[in-house]
N, C-alpha and C positions, 0 to 999 in steps of 0.2 A: 568625939575625937578631941584630944588635947591640942593646945597651941603648938607644942613641939613637933607633933606628927604632921600637922598642917604645914609647918615650916619646911620639914624634910620633903614632903610631897611637892611643895612649890619649888624647892631647890632642884629636886630630881626632874621636875618638868622643864625647868629652865635649862638644865644640863642636856636633856634629851631633845630639845627643840631643834638644834641644827640637824641632827641625824634624821629626825622625822621629816624635816623639810626636804632633805636630800632624797630619802627613800620615796617620798611622795612624788618627787620630780622624775625619778627613774621608773616608777611603776606605771604599767599601761592602764589606762582608764577602763573601768568595767561598769556594767550596769548592775545595780543592786535592786532586787525586787523587794519592795517594802513588805514587812511581815503582815500576814493576814490573821484575822481572828479565827477562832475555832469554827465558828459558823460559816466562815468564808472559805474554808479549806476545800480543795477539789481532789477527790480520790482518783488514783490512776484508772480505776474501772469506769469512772464517769467521763473520761476523756473520749470523745467520739471524733474520729478523723473524718474530714469531709471527703465525699467520693471524688475520684479523679475525674477531670473534665472529659466528656465524651469526645472521641476522635471523629471528625466528619468523614463520612463514607465517600470514597472517590466516585465521581459520576461515571456511570457505565456508558461507554461509547455506543452510539446507535449504529447497528450494522447497516451496510448499504442495502438498497432495495432488493438486489438480486441475491443477497446472502441472509436475508432476515429469517428465513426458515431453517437455516443450517444449525441453529441452536438446538433444534429438536432432532435427535439422531434418526428418527423415522421420517423426517420431512425431506423432501427432495427440492433441489434448486429449480427455479422455473426454467423451462427450456429456452435456449437462446433463440432470438428472432432470426429466421432464415433471411439470407441476403436476397435482395430482389433479383429475380431471374430474368434473363434476357428473353425476348420473344422467340418462341421455337421456330427454327427454320424448317420449311417443308422437307420431308424426307427425300433423300437422293435415290429414289427407286423408280424405275420405269415400269408402270403398270398400264396395260392396254384397255382394261374393261371400262374405266371411267376416268374423269379428271383431265388434267392438262395434256395427257398423251393419248386420249381416246381417238377413235377414228375420225370423228367430226370436230376435233379441236382445231385451233388456229393460233396465229401469232398473237392475237389480242388476248386469248385465254392464257397463254404463257406469261404475258406481261401482267395480267391480273394476279396470277398466282405467285410469280417470282419477282415482280417489280419491273416497271417499265425501263428503269436504268440498267437492268441486268439482262436485257434481251436485245440482240442486234440482228437485223436482217442483212446478211452480207455473203460474199463469195466463200466457198469452201472447196477443198480439193476433191476431185473425183478420180475415177479410174484412168489410167494411162495419161496422167498429167492434165486432164480436163478440169474445168471448174463448174460448180453448181451454186445456185442461190439457196440459202438455208437460214432459218432462224437459229441463232446461236445463243444458248444460255451461258452467262458468265464468261464472255469471250476473253477476258483478261486474267482469268484464274484457271490454270491448267487442270487443277484437281476438281473443279466444279464445271468444267466445260462440257457442253452437250450440244450436238447438232440435230436439228429437226428439219427434214425436207417435206415439202407439201405437194399434193397433187395439183393444186392451183397456185402457182407462184404469184400471179397478179393479185389474187385475193388473200394469199398467204393462209390457206386453210385446206383441210382435208389431209390428215397425216398420212404420209407415204412410207417414210422410214425414219428411224432414230439411230444415230451413230454414236457409239461410245468408243473412244480411242485415246491414244497418248497416255497422259497421267491421270485421266479422269477416274473419279472414285464412284461414279454412278453404278448402280446394280440393276441388272435385268431380271426377268422372271426366274423363279426357282433359285435365286442367289448367284446367277452367273455374273462374274465380274472379271475385270482385267487382272492378269497375273496368275489365274488358276492353272494348276499343273494338269497334265493329261489324265492322271489318275483321279484327281479331284473332279474333273469334268465328267469322267465316266461314272463316278459315284452319284453326281447330280442327275445324270441321265438314267441311272439304274442298270446300265449295261454298256457294252462297247458300242462304238459308232464307227462310221466310215469317213475317210477324209482323203483328199488329193495330196500329192507330194508338194514339196516347196517350190513355188514359182520363182521367177527371176527377182521378184520383190522380196523374197525371203518369207513368204506366207503360205500356209497350208490351210485350205478352206474345208470345213466340214461339209461333206456331200450328202450324208444321210444319218439321221439319228437312230435308224434301225428299229423304230417302234418304241424307243425309250421315252422317258418323261419329258425331255426337252423338245420332242417332236409332237407332243399331244396337248398343246395349249388350247384352252377352250374359250379364250377371250378375243378371238378374231385375229390374232397376230402370231408371228413365228419368229424364232431366234436363229440368226446366222452367226457363225463364229469362225474367225480365222486365227490360226496359231502361228507363233513365231518361234524359231529354234533358240536354244541356249546360245548366247554370244560366244561361248567357248567351243561350240560344236565345230568339228573339223570339216573341211571341204569334202573329204571322203564320206563322212557320215551324211552330209546333205546330198551328195551325188547318188547315194543309195536309195533316195526317195524322190524320183523325178516327178514333175508336175503333171505329166500325162498318164500317171498310173494311180489307181485308187488303192488305199491301204485300210486295214482295220486298226483301230486305235491301240490294240495290244501287240501290234507287229513289232518284233525286235528292232527292225530298221528305224521305225518311227520313234520308238522308245530311246534309241541311242542318241537322237538329236535333242532329247529333253525339252520338248516344246511347251510353251505356256500360252494362255489366251492373250492375243495381241490386239484384237478388234472385235466388237460386238455390234451387230446390226439387228434391230427389232423392226420388222416390216409387216405391213398389212397386205 
């Protein structure tokens, strides 16, 4: 290259220097990859991307003990634990063949079966306003109250009779209970029976079971029943069944009063 061309290049370089400086100041910096030799070149097919990082699996919550088997559709949940049951109370049924109401029972036997605090030896009402001594079960609970009278009051033993009255829920033999209708009592007996008319106390006593089931007990005792009329029965209806006359349970005059069982006496 001759000296004249070198001089022109030098002049051009000097003239362009301010513009180059300004352009360099306004240009954003960038990274320049240095050139590689042919033996250092990497083809696109040789580029291997690293595998994505594995995502951690969320922890599976452990089911409660009582639901652990529900993941299996054929499995069944364990049965719930039953609540503790209360001690069974003796059945409120008067049976004469054995137990607390047998012929040779006594006050002590009642206390052993039903609890000493649930039995009281006290006065009870008798006929015509009289009083009698008796062992009373659950004296403060009208629905569980039961009166037991003894042959020997001094020793309080030898069952004479058991009285179910008031609101008591005790049941006598064959299912006889307070509140039974005349028709229901006939069904238990298996046939009609005889009874006297309503006395001044408003009760009609059964006089004969007429060979029915309620008169054929084989355990040494018998059932006596008194019936009371419907509270809505008129005086005319009650006057049609006087106490000095005997009726059959299917008599229309008796039926008109709609009586129900008002007192039960189980006696030896």
